[in-house]
N, C-alpha and C positions, 0 to 999 in steps of 0.2 A: 510669433506665437508667444503668448504670455507664459512666464515661468510659474509652475504650480507652487502655491503657497505651502501646501502640506504634502508630505511624501510618506511612503511606508517606512516602518522601522527597519533598520539594517537586518537583512536576512529574512525578512517577511515579504512575500511577493504576491502581488495581485495576479489572479488567474483570469485573464480576459476572455471574452466570448469565443474567439476562434480557438483558444487553447482548451476552454471548458469542454468543447465537443470531444476532444481527445480523452479527457479525464472521464467523461460520461461513458464513452465507449469502453474504456478499461474497467470502470466500476461495474457496468452492466455485465461485461464478460465474466468478471470475478464472481458476481452474485449468481449468474446462471450456472457457472461451472461448480460453484460451491453446492448448489442445489442438487447437481447430479451426483455429488459425493455425500449427499444427505447431511450437510452442515447448515446450522441456523445462525443468522446474524445476531450479534449482540452490540449494543451501543452504550458506552459509559461516558460520564461527564469528563470534560477536559481538565477539570481541577480535582486533585486528590490530596489527602492529608500527607504531609511531608514524611511522617513516620512510615507510612505504607511503602512509599518509594524507596526510602533508605533501607528498610528491612528487606524489601524485595530484591533490590539491586546490590546492596552491600556498600558499606561506608567508603571503601577504597576504589570503587569503580570511577572512571573518569566522569561519568554522567553525574554521579552524586557529588563528587569533590569539586567540580568546576563548571558543570554544564546545565544545571537545572535553573529554571525561573522560579524563584521562591518568594513568598510574601506572607505577611501575618495579618490577622484581623483579630484584635483582642488578644486572647491567650492561645488562639489556634494558629497553626502553621500549615501553609498549603504550598503546593507546587502545581505548575502546568505540566500535565503528564508528559514524561520524556519517552515513554514506551507504553504498550498496552497489555502486556502479560500480567503484571501485578494488578492493574485495575480489573481485568477480567476475573482473576482469581478472587479479588476482593468481592466482586459481585456474586461469584459462585458461592462464597462462604456466607455473605450477608443475606442472600435470598434463598439459601438452602437448595441450590439447584441439584445437589446430589439426590434429593428426594424425588426428583422427576423419574429416577430409575435409569439404570444403564450408564454408560459413559456419556458425558456431555460433549457434543461435537459443535464447536462454536467458531464463527469467523467474524472478522471486523475489517472495516475500512475507515480511516479517519486521520485527523491532524494530531501531530505531536510537537513538542517544543523543547529545544535544547539551546542554551546560550553559548554556543561555540562559534568559532570564526567561520563565517559563511564561505563556501567554496562551491564549485560546480557540483550539482547534484546533492548538496547538503546545505540546507537553509536552516534558520532558527525556528521557523515554522515549517514543518515538512509533513509528509503523509505516508502512512504505511497501510498495508493490508496483511492479514495473517490468519492462521488457524490455531486453535487450541483444542486438544482432546483431554478432558479431565475425567479420571476414574478408571483408566485402563493402564496396567503395567505390561500388557502384552506387546511384543515386538511388532505385531500387526498394526498397532496404532502408530508407532514410529514410522513404519513404511508407508502407511496411507498418507500421513502428513507430508512425507518426502515426495510421494507420487503426485499429490495434488500440486505441490510447489513446482515440480518439473512440468506437470501437465499444463499449468497456466502459461509458462514461458513458451512451451511448444505450441500451444494454441495461438499465441500472439505471433509466433514466427521466429522466436529467439531459440535456436536449436543447437548452436555451437556453445554448449555449456559443459562444465565439469562439476560433478558432485564430489565434494571432499567430505570424508567421513572419519570419525574417531569415536572412542569411548573414553569418558573421563571417570567411569566407575562409580561405585557407591561411596558413601562417606568414609568407610574404613579403608577402602583401596586408595582413595584420594589422600587420606592422612599419611599413609605409608609413602605414597609418591611425593607428597609435599616435603617430607623429611629427606628423601633421596635427592630431590631437586635443590633443596637448600644446602645440602652437603656438597653438591656439585658446584653451586654458585659461590659458596662461602669464601674459598681462596681468592676469588676475584671480586669480592663485594665492593671494594673501593672503586673499581673500574666500571661498575654498573651506572646507568643513568639515575638521576635523582628520583624519578618516579618509581623505578624498579627497586631502589633502596627502600622506599616507603612501603612497597608491596611485599618486601622480602619476608617479614615476620607474619603478617596477618593473611596475606593472599598471594603466595609465591606463584601460583598457577597463572596469575595475570601477567607475570613477567614474560611468559611465552607469547603473549599478545603484543608485546612491545614492538613498536616500529622505530625505536631509537637506534641509531647506527652503532653506538657503543655497546649495546646489548647483544647484537646479532652473533658475534663469535661464541658467546656462552650459551645462547639458545640453540645454535646449530649442533653443538656437541652434548646437549643435555640428555639425561636418561629419558626413555619414553614411557608414558603412563601405562601402556598396554602390558608392559612387563610386570606391573604391580597390581593388576586386576585380580580380584578373587574369583572363585569358580562361578558364582552366580553372575557376576558382571561379564565374565568371558562368555558364558552361555547366552546371555541376552544379546551381546554384540554379535555373536556367531549367528543367532537367529535373524537379526536385522540384515546381516550380509546375505544370508541364505534367501530370505524373502525378496530382497532387492534383485538378486540374481534370477530368481524365479520370474520376476516381472521384467526381466531384460533391462533393468536400470543399472547402467554402468557407474562405478564409483572408484574413487582414488583414495586410499587410506592415507591420512595425514596425522602422524602421531603427536604433532605439536599443535593441533587444532583445539583450542579451548574457546568457549563462548565468553562474551564480555560481561555476563551477569553472574553473580555468586550463586544463584539458585539452581544452576544446571547440574545434572547428574547423568551418568550413563551416556546415551547417544548424543553426539554433537555433530552437526553437519553444516555445510555452507555450499551455496551454489555460486560458481564464478563463471565469467565469460571472458576469454582472451580477446574478444572483439572490443572490450571496453578500456583497454590500456591498463595503466597503473591502478586505477580505481575499479577493480574487476569484480567486486562482490555484488551479486544481485539480491541474494536472500540468505538467511541463515536461521538456525534454531537448534532445538534439541530437547532432551527430556529434563524435567524439573520436578522430581518426585518430592522434594523437600519444601516447596514454596507454600503450598496450601496450609500445611501445619505451621510453618514459620509465621504466617499472618493470622493465625488463630483458628483455623479449621481443623477437621480431623485429618489424619495422615491420608493423603490422596495422591496417587501417581498421576503424572500429566506429561504431555509432550506437545510441542508446537513450533511454529516458525513465524518470522516476520520479514517483510520485504518492503523496500522503499519505492513509492510511486514515482517520485521525481527521477530516481535512478533508472526505473523502467522506461519512462518517457524518453530519457536521454539515449538509452540503448536503442529504442525504436527509431529515433531520429538518426542516430549514427549508422544504423543498418538499413535505412531507407524504408522502414515498415510504415505503411499508411494506417492511421487509426481513425475509424469512423468515416463519415461522409461529409461532403461540403454542406454548408448552410443552404437550406432550400425551403420554399413555400409552394403549396399546390396552386393557389390562386392569388393574384394581385389585381384588385379592382382599380382601374384607372378612371378617374371621374373628371368631367369638364363642367364647371358651374356648380352653384350652390344646391340646386335641386338634385343633381347627379350625386353630389357628396352625401346629401341626406339619404338618397336611395341606397348608395353603396354601404353606408354605415348600417342601415337597417337589414341588409342582406348578409353581412358578416356572420351574425349569430346563426342564420339558417345553414350556411356552409359549414360552420364549426360543429353544429349539432349533428351533422352527417359524417363527422370525422374528417372533414376536409380542412387542411390548414389554410388560413386566408388572412390577408392584410390589405391595407390601402394607404394612400399618402396621408400624412398627418400635417402637412405644411402648406397645402393649397398651391402646389406648384403647377407648372405648365404640363401639357401632355408629354412633350419631349422629355422633360425632367422626370416625370413619373415612369415612363417606359425605361429610361436609363436606370431608375431606382429598382424597377422590377427585374431587370437584368442583374443588378448588383445583389438583389435578394435571391437570385437563382430561382425565380418563379417558373413553374412549369407552364402555367396558363395565365393570360390576362383577360379580364372582362372590361371592355372599353365602353364607357357610358357617357353620353352627352344628351342634349335636349332632344334631338331627333330620335335617339334610341329609346328615351323615356316615352315619347309620344307614340311610337310604334310598338312598344313592348318587346322589341327585339334588340339584342346586344351583340357587339362584335366580340366573338370568342376566339382568342388567338393562341395557338400552340407555339410557345416561344422557342422550343427546341427545333421544330421543323418549319417555322415561319409560315404556317398555314392558318387561315382564319375563315370563320363562317358566321352568318347572322342567325342567332338562335334566341328563343324565348328563355327566360330564366329556368323554367321547368326542364326544357331540353338540355340546358347547360348542366343542371343537376344530374340528369340521366347520363350524360357523357362522363361526368366525374365519378359517379358511383359504380 
């Protein structure tokens, strides 16, 4: 077999037909379930202005500092979107979606891009789905977003999950906590990892996200943010927990859970599964009441989550969950001779117009090869056509699953199929 001259870029993967069916199954399920929650789909370009992403995510996040695909055209700077919350908020502001009235309940499915080292479940082009609710500060919005996230995984069959929950408070509460955290870390500053040292002044909360081994002893004994929440933040967090309990959604409080983006406030959450080993995170999100104003809109509360499609597919594979159905076609027309091929080609549109999926051989092969191809295409029926069948106006109609066949006119075949 000849070696391919051109290959995909590192970390960018072709999704081939057998795999696409799994993707389509999940995408259709997400869209159908989003409709039951009364969410509408939004689609944004894969390219955004660099400043939007930097302002949305923060200068010191790993994504901005080392993981974005960026480029320039003239004096304009762009990135391939590394996530979709900031672009959705940009669209909300640009198109004045607040004027539609009420809270905007949006969902998305699409590709993202991060220039990180590829690994299992994490490619440079990857895909996410998620929800965003813009315009509501009510804890009901937080809980509905969480409920949908868990509902999707339950619907697919991934039920051994744990919801981790925390509150990172409003800006005032966070500032008080940041000072306490810095005071805790300061005596051991020189022992911190290099990335944590960089985060210390401008974004010390991100140190709690560190996976570096040298940071763990200091994270383990750090003060907890819930001790620094003001009355309003505590009240909101209490409502979230109350509503989750009302819905019988179990959760585990994690005082060191912080989201990776700078725009989060109040509720933070993550869904994990012990079935996935070390890379156990399935989805995560939280409230981001500051982001709309940060990128030029009016102050607008918001909450959402995002989940990786590749990670979801891996989870399904590891748990033995079947996605979608096998490739199949209703009718395969087997033709013998030029006249039969011409007849078969003319009948395909008639079958398809009736909603019957239909195909035929494109390569002029023998009957044996065509029957083999019909089996490979998982055809339910074949119509076998040769010179005698054309002369008599009756064709061999074969049920491929039950190995039964009969001689019928084309009209009788249509009646059988419909």
